Structure formats: structure tokens, C-alpha cells
N, C-alpha and C positions, 0 to 999 in steps of 0.2 A: 232643272236646267239640265242640258247636255254636258259631257266633258268637253266637247268641242267650242260650245258656247261659253263655259267657264273659262277656257284658254282666251278666248277672244276678248272676255271682259277685264282680263289681267292688264295692269298698266305694264309699260316696258319693264320697269325695274322689278314688279313682283314676277312677270314671266321668267325673267334672267335668273333671279334667286331660285326659281322652282326649278329651273333647268340646271342649274349648279348643283342643287341638291339631288337631281335625279343622276347627274353623272357621276357624283360623289358615290352614292349607292352602288351604281353599276360598277365603278371602278373598284370599290371594296370587295366585290364578288360573292357576296354572301345573301344573294337574292336568289330565291328560287327561279327555274327558268320560265315558266308562266309569268310571273310576276316582272321578270327581266324583260319579256317581250312587250308586256303592257306598259312598263315604264319607258321603254325604247319607244313605243308609239306616241306616247305623250310627249316626250322630250322632242320628237320630230314635229310634233303640231307646236310646241314651245318655240322651238328653232325657226320654224315659218313665221310665225307670228311676231317674233322679234326682228326677223330681216324685214317684214311687211311694215313693220312700224319705223325701222330705220330708214326705208326707201321713202316712205311718206315724210318723214322729217328732211329728209335731204331735199326732197323736191320742194319743201317750203323755204330753204335757204337761198338766199340771193347774196350775190357780193356786189359790194360797192364799187363803182367804177369812178376814176379820177379823170377829170379835165385836163385840158393843157396845163392849165396854171396850177395843178396838184390838188385842187379841190373837189371834193364829192361831186360828181355831175350826174349821179343816177344809180340805178342798180340793174343788174342783168342775172339770169338764172345762174346757179352755181353748177360747174361742170365737174364732175368726180374724176 
């Protein structure tokens, strides 16, 4: 499995944990330059994956609309 496919197979939570670990390592500054570049690239793929999963989740969210009597009358797509 390629690294790109591995990123896509992670759950949102696992991708976010991995991204946080990468940021922590990069912030410490004790990673050699070549490894920093690889970690940055992986982090960018993880960030994109997390954003895509959030966008997909948001697209599924609907808000409940109320009728004139204040009772639920249906749903409509969520507006961000």
C-alpha cells in the first residue's frame, strides 16, 4: 500500500492524531532536514484528507426547519 493510500484509509481521528504528532516533531526542531521535508509532505496529505472528510460530513448535515406553528416541518441543507 502506498503512503498516499495509507493516508486515505485512516479515519478522521487517526489522521488528525498523526498530523498532531508530525507537527509536534517539526516544532521541536530535532528532525534532520530530509526527514522534515518528508514529514511536511505527509502532514500536507493528512491535512487535505482531514479537510475532505470534514467537507463530506458537512455536506450530509441538514438543519431542521420549523413551520409557522413552531413544529418541525422538514429539513434543508446546512449553510456553512
